[in-house]
C-alpha positions, -999 to +999 in steps of 0.1 A: -693+255+603-710+269+634-676+280+647-669+300+615-704+315+612-702+325+649-673+348+641-692+366+613-705+400+622-742+407+623-740+432+593-720+406+573-746+379+580-773+402+567-753+409+535-747+372+530-784+365+535-792+392+509-767+376+486-787+344+486-821+361+486-814+377+451-788+353+436-788+370+402-787+406+416-757+429+414-743+413+446-760+380+444-746+346+450-743+337+414-727+371+405-701+367+432-691+333+417-688+346+382-656+345+363-642+379+357-636+373+320-615+392+295-599+425+306-626+449+294-636+480+313-670+466+322-655+433+335-628+451+356-654+475+371-677+445+379-649+426+396-639+457+415-675+461+427-676+425+439-643+429+457-656+460+474-686+441+486-664+413+500-642+438+517-672+456+533-682+423+549-653+427+572-649+389+576-626+380+605-590+372+597-576+340+610-608+319+608-589+294+586-555+296+603-558+262+620-577+245+592-563+218+570-558+232+535-575+201+519-605+208+541-607+244+528-604+232+492-632+207+498-656+234+510-645+259+483-654+233+457-687+225+474-697+262+474-685+266+438-707+237+427-739+246+445-767+268+434-783+295+456-813+272+462-790+244+473-771+267+497-804+279+513-813+243+520-785+240+545-790+251+581-784+288+584-752+285+604-738+261+578-744+282+548-732+314+565-700+295+574-696+282+539-700+316+523-677+332+548-650+307+540 
C-alpha cells in the first residue's frame, strides 16, 4: 500500500483525508460508497458530483497495471466493507493507498 499511496499527489491526499474526516458529508467516505439508485434527477446529479470529486483527485494512471486482479478485488471488497472509523484505524499510508485503489 505504501507504493500506491506514495504516488498520490499531496492535494489528493488532503481530499482523501477530508473524505474520512466527515464521512457523512457531501464528499464523505460513506457518500462515495453509496449506490446511485434509481435514475432520478437528484441521484444522477449526486453521482455526477461524486464523479467530479474523484476526477479532481487526479489519481495516477497505471498504479494497478502490474497488480493481480484478484488482489485488487480483495482490497476493493475490504474498502467496501469498512466504515470510516475502521479505515482511520489503519496506518495513514495504508488507508490512503486503499482509498486510491
